[in-house]
TIGUVO-200074 format. One record per residue: x, z, y negated of N, C-alpha, C in turn; residue number from 1. Coordinates in pm, 1 decimal, decimal comma. Atoms other than C-alpha are relative to their C-alpha. Example, Ala and Ser with C-alpha at 12.3 -4.5 7.8 and 13.67 -1.06 7.14 Angstrom:
2
+----------+----------+----------+----------+----------+----------+----------+----------+----------+-----+
|     n_xx |     n_zz |     n_yy |    ca_xx |    ca_zz |    ca_yy |     c_xx |     c_zz |     c_yy | seq |
+----------+----------+----------+----------+----------+----------+----------+----------+----------+-----+
|     89,0 |      0,0 |    119,0 |   1230,0 |    780,0 |    450,0 |     90,0 |      0,0 |   -120,0 |   1 |
|    -82,0 |     -6,0 |    119,0 |   1367,0 |    714,0 |    106,0 |    -77,0 |     73,0 |   -109,0 |   2 |
+----------+----------+----------+----------+----------+----------+----------+----------+----------+-----+
***
This chain:
61
+----------+----------+----------+----------+----------+----------+----------+----------+----------+-----+
|     n_xx |     n_zz |     n_yy |    ca_xx |    ca_zz |    ca_yy |     c_xx |     c_zz |     c_yy | seq |
+----------+----------+----------+----------+----------+----------+----------+----------+----------+-----+
|    -21,2 |    -84,6 |    116,1 |  -5989,9 |   -303,1 |   6909,1 |   -133,8 |     22,8 |    -70,7 |   1 |
|    124,3 |    -35,2 |     69,8 |  -6265,3 |   -127,1 |   6715,4 |      2,3 |    -63,7 |   -138,7 |   2 |
|      6,4 |     62,4 |    132,3 |  -6382,7 |   -308,1 |   6405,5 |     -0,2 |    107,8 |   -108,5 |   3 |
|    -16,1 |    -92,8 |    110,3 |  -6329,7 |   -145,1 |   6066,6 |   -128,3 |     75,9 |    -34,4 |   4 |
|    120,8 |    -77,1 |     33,4 |  -6696,1 |    -55,8 |   5985,4 |    -35,2 |    104,9 |    106,0 |   5 |
|     30,9 |    -96,2 |   -106,0 |  -6743,3 |    111,0 |   6324,1 |     98,2 |    116,8 |     -6,0 |   6 |
|   -101,4 |   -103,8 |     11,4 |  -6416,9 |    303,3 |   6285,1 |    -27,1 |     89,8 |   -120,8 |   7 |
|     30,5 |    -77,0 |    120,8 |  -6514,0 |    408,9 |   5933,2 |   -118,7 |     92,6 |     22,9 |   8 |
|    117,0 |    -82,5 |    -30,6 |  -6852,4 |    535,5 |   6051,6 |     37,9 |    113,0 |     94,6 |   9 |
|    -43,4 |   -100,6 |    -96,7 |  -6688,5 |    720,5 |   6340,7 |     82,2 |    110,3 |    -67,2 |  10 |
|    -84,9 |    -98,1 |     67,8 |  -6427,9 |    891,2 |   6122,8 |    -82,5 |     83,4 |    -98,7 |  11 |
|     83,9 |    -70,8 |     95,5 |  -6681,6 |    982,3 |   5854,2 |    -94,0 |     96,3 |     71,0 |  12 |
|     90,5 |    -85,9 |    -75,5 |  -6925,7 |   1121,9 |   6108,7 |     74,0 |    119,2 |     59,2 |  13 |
|    -80,0 |   -109,2 |    -55,8 |  -6652,5 |   1327,6 |   6274,6 |     37,8 |    100,8 |   -108,1 |  14 |
|    -36,3 |    -89,1 |    110,4 |  -6537,7 |   1469,6 |   5940,5 |   -120,5 |     81,8 |    -45,5 |  15 |
|    121,4 |    -70,4 |     40,3 |  -6894,9 |   1558,1 |   5845,7 |    -36,9 |    106,1 |    103,1 |  16 |
|     31,7 |    -94,3 |   -106,1 |  -6950,5 |   1727,3 |   6181,8 |     93,6 |    120,5 |     -3,6 |  17 |
|    -95,9 |   -109,7 |     10,6 |  -6632,7 |   1934,3 |   6146,1 |    -33,9 |     89,0 |   -118,9 |  18 |
|     35,5 |    -77,0 |    118,7 |  -6735,4 |   2040,4 |   5794,8 |   -127,7 |     81,6 |     24,5 |  19 |
|    124,5 |    -69,6 |    -29,7 |  -7084,9 |   2132,9 |   5915,3 |     24,5 |    119,1 |     93,3 |  20 |
|    -31,8 |   -108,7 |    -92,9 |  -6948,6 |   2341,1 |   6204,6 |     74,3 |    111,9 |    -72,1 |  21 |
|    -73,0 |   -101,1 |     75,5 |  -6709,5 |   2518,7 |   5967,2 |    -94,6 |     84,0 |    -86,0 |  22 |
|     91,9 |    -73,8 |     86,8 |  -6988,8 |   2611,4 |   5725,7 |    -95,8 |     86,9 |     80,9 |  23 |
|     84,2 |    -83,2 |    -87,0 |  -7211,2 |   2735,0 |   6008,2 |     78,8 |    122,3 |     45,4 |  24 |
|    -85,2 |   -112,1 |    -39,8 |  -6921,1 |   2949,1 |   6129,7 |     18,9 |     97,9 |   -116,1 |  25 |
|    -18,8 |    -85,2 |    117,1 |  -6863,0 |   3081,2 |   5775,3 |   -124,2 |     83,4 |    -27,8 |  26 |
|    124,6 |    -74,3 |     20,9 |  -7229,5 |   3178,4 |   5733,8 |    -15,5 |    108,0 |    106,2 |  27 |
|      7,5 |    -98,5 |   -108,3 |  -7218,0 |   3351,5 |   6072,3 |     94,8 |    117,3 |    -27,6 |  28 |
|    -95,5 |   -105,9 |     30,9 |  -6905,9 |   3545,1 |   5969,9 |    -47,4 |     85,2 |   -116,7 |  29 |
|     48,7 |    -76,0 |    114,7 |  -7062,8 |   3644,5 |   5637,0 |   -110,7 |     96,6 |     40,3 |  30 |
|    106,6 |    -88,0 |    -45,3 |  -7362,8 |   3790,6 |   5818,4 |     51,1 |    105,4 |     97,4 |  31 |
|    -49,4 |    -89,3 |   -104,2 |  -7167,6 |   3948,7 |   6104,3 |    101,9 |    100,2 |    -54,5 |  32 |
|   -107,9 |    -84,8 |     51,1 |  -6856,4 |   4085,0 |   5929,4 |     47,8 |    -54,9 |   -133,6 |  33 |
|    -33,1 |     62,0 |    128,9 |  -6846,0 |   3997,9 |   5559,7 |    137,4 |     37,7 |    -54,6 |  34 |
|   -130,1 |    -41,0 |     53,6 |  -6525,3 |   4191,6 |   5491,4 |    116,4 |    -77,7 |     61,5 |  35 |
|   -106,0 |     81,8 |    -58,9 |  -6329,0 |   3946,3 |   5708,3 |     15,6 |   -133,1 |    -72,3 |  36 |
|     -8,4 |    125,3 |     74,9 |  -6388,0 |   3663,0 |   5460,9 |     35,0 |     29,3 |   -145,1 |  37 |
|    -34,2 |    -18,8 |    141,1 |  -6263,5 |   3613,6 |   5107,4 |   -125,9 |     14,8 |    -85,3 |  38 |
|    125,8 |    -12,2 |     74,0 |  -6624,6 |   3577,9 |   4988,1 |    -51,3 |    143,6 |      6,5 |  39 |
|     45,6 |   -137,7 |    -16,5 |  -6716,7 |   3918,1 |   5130,1 |     85,9 |     98,6 |    -77,3 |  40 |
|    -90,2 |    -87,8 |     74,6 |  -6408,5 |   4085,9 |   4983,1 |    -22,3 |    -11,8 |   -150,2 |  41 |
|     22,3 |     22,5 |    142,1 |  -6470,6 |   3930,9 |   4642,1 |   -129,8 |     65,1 |    -45,8 |  42 |
|    127,6 |    -62,4 |     36,2 |  -6835,0 |   4041,1 |   4638,1 |     11,7 |    151,9 |     -0,6 |  43 |
|    -17,1 |   -144,1 |     -7,0 |  -6736,3 |   4392,8 |   4742,8 |     76,8 |     51,7 |   -121,7 |  44 |
|    -79,8 |    -43,3 |    114,1 |  -6468,9 |   4421,7 |   4473,8 |    -73,8 |    -18,1 |   -131,5 |  45 |
|     78,3 |     22,2 |    121,4 |  -6701,2 |   4276,8 |   4210,0 |   -100,0 |    113,0 |    -19,6 |  46 |
|     95,3 |   -110,1 |      9,4 |  -6966,6 |   4538,8 |   4287,5 |     70,7 |    131,6 |    -32,1 |  47 |
|    -75,8 |   -122,0 |     26,4 |  -6703,6 |   4812,8 |   4288,6 |     44,8 |      5,4 |   -145,6 |  48 |
|    -44,1 |      5,0 |    139,0 |  -6569,4 |   4699,7 |   3951,0 |   -116,8 |     28,2 |    -95,9 |  49 |
|    117,3 |    -27,0 |     84,1 |  -6922,1 |   4699,9 |   3803,8 |    -38,6 |    147,2 |      6,5 |  50 |
|     34,0 |   -140,1 |    -16,4 |  -6984,4 |   5047,2 |   3945,7 |     96,3 |     88,9 |    -79,9 |  51 |
|    -98,6 |    -77,2 |     75,6 |  -6660,6 |   5180,8 |   3793,2 |    -25,5 |    -13,9 |   -149,9 |  52 |
|     30,0 |     20,7 |    142,3 |  -6747,8 |   5025,7 |   3455,3 |   -124,6 |     77,8 |    -40,0 |  53 |
|    121,8 |    -75,6 |     28,5 |  -7094,4 |   5183,9 |   3473,4 |     31,6 |    148,7 |    -11,2 |  54 |
|    -35,3 |   -141,4 |      4,3 |  -6947,0 |   5525,5 |   3549,7 |     80,5 |     34,1 |   -125,5 |  55 |
|    -77,2 |    -23,5 |    121,4 |  -6696,5 |   5496,0 |   3262,9 |    -90,0 |      2,3 |   -123,1 |  56 |
|     91,9 |      5,4 |    114,2 |  -6974,9 |   5402,7 |   3021,3 |    -91,1 |    121,5 |     -2,1 |  57 |
|     90,2 |   -114,5 |     -2,2 |  -7199,5 |   5685,0 |   3136,5 |     73,7 |    129,6 |    -34,6 |  58 |
|    -78,3 |   -118,0 |     34,3 |  -6918,5 |   5941,0 |   3097,0 |     30,2 |      1,1 |   -150,1 |  59 |
|    -34,6 |      7,8 |    143,4 |  -6829,5 |   5816,8 |   2746,9 |   -119,1 |     25,9 |    -91,1 |  60 |
|    116,4 |    -20,3 |     86,9 |  -7185,4 |   5842,5 |   2615,2 |    -57,4 |    137,6 |     10,4 |  61 |
+----------+----------+----------+----------+----------+----------+----------+----------+----------+-----+
***
């Protein structure tokens, strides 16, 4: 049977590796196709909302 410290190191290392692979994949998706992620959609909508607010302000003045 594997001792507790070795098992803890193994599980922690595996979790860290999975998290690292996920973030690398997310960065790749953001560069390749940003509209397929929630971050890309949010940034797009934020810019669109600012653009609409700018147009409304420029029409009112």
